[in-house]
N, C-alpha and C positions, 0 to 999 in steps of 0.2 A: 753206152754212156753218151750223154749229150755233148756235142762238140760245138764250139763257137765257130761259125763260118765267116765271121767278120774280120778275123785277124790272120794274116799270113806272114811267114818269115821264110825268106829265101836269101842265100848269101849274095846273090847278084842284084838284089833289089835293096836299095838304101843301105848297102853294107850289112845286110842281115838284120836290120832293125824291124821290129814288128810294124806292119803297115795294114791299112784297111784293104781287105782282099779286092783284087782287081784294080788296085791303084798303087801309086808310089807315095801316098800320103801317110806319114808316120803317125802311129798311135800317140806318140809323145806330143805331136802338134795339137792334137785334140785336147790332151791334158793341159798344155800350155794355154789354150784358148779358154778352157774352163777356169783355170787358176786366175785369169785376169778378169773373169766375170762375164765372158761371152756365153750366151745361151746356146743350146744345142741347135735351135732353129737358125741362129745367126751364123754358127759354124757351118751349117749345111748351105746357107746362102753363099758362103765363101768357097765351099768345096762341093759343087753340085754333082760330082762323080760319086760321092758317098751317098748311100741311101739312108733314109731315116731309120730303117731297121738295123743297119750296121751301126750307126751312131748310138742308138739306144742300147744295143747289145754291149757295146764298149762302155757306155755310160753306166750300165749295171755293174761293170767291174769297178768303176770309180767309186760307186756307192758301197762296194764291198772292200774298199780301201786298198785295191791293187795298185801298185805303182807301175810306171812304164818298165822299170827294171824287173819287177815281179813278172810281168807279162812276157818280157824277153826271155827270162830264165825258164818259165813254163813252156813257152813255144819252142825253145831250143831243145829242151829235154823230152819233147813229145814225139820225136820221130819225124820221118820224112814228109808227112802231110803238112806240117807247119801250122796246125790249128791247135788251140789249147783246150783242155777239158774245162767244163763248166763247174764252177764252185771251188772254193779254196781247199776243201777236203780232197778233191781229185788230184791235187799236187802232192799230197802226202804219200 
């Protein structure tokens, strides 16, 4: 099964909120930027530690209408590796 490598959840990082792997930047921050009309490129300018591939992988979740809460629930229920399965059907 394909895994998203761009999202990590660890109880000691950002209180267990989903973050971009290798950073402390919350996925919710990305959603907030998109909500106010900031482009992916502008977001990456603000957060250079996030790669374009990471941002686009999470952007794909946005287009599939995942919410930050959906991602947190999926990541929490996915075991110790802290990455979520690709696609909404994988959560079922």
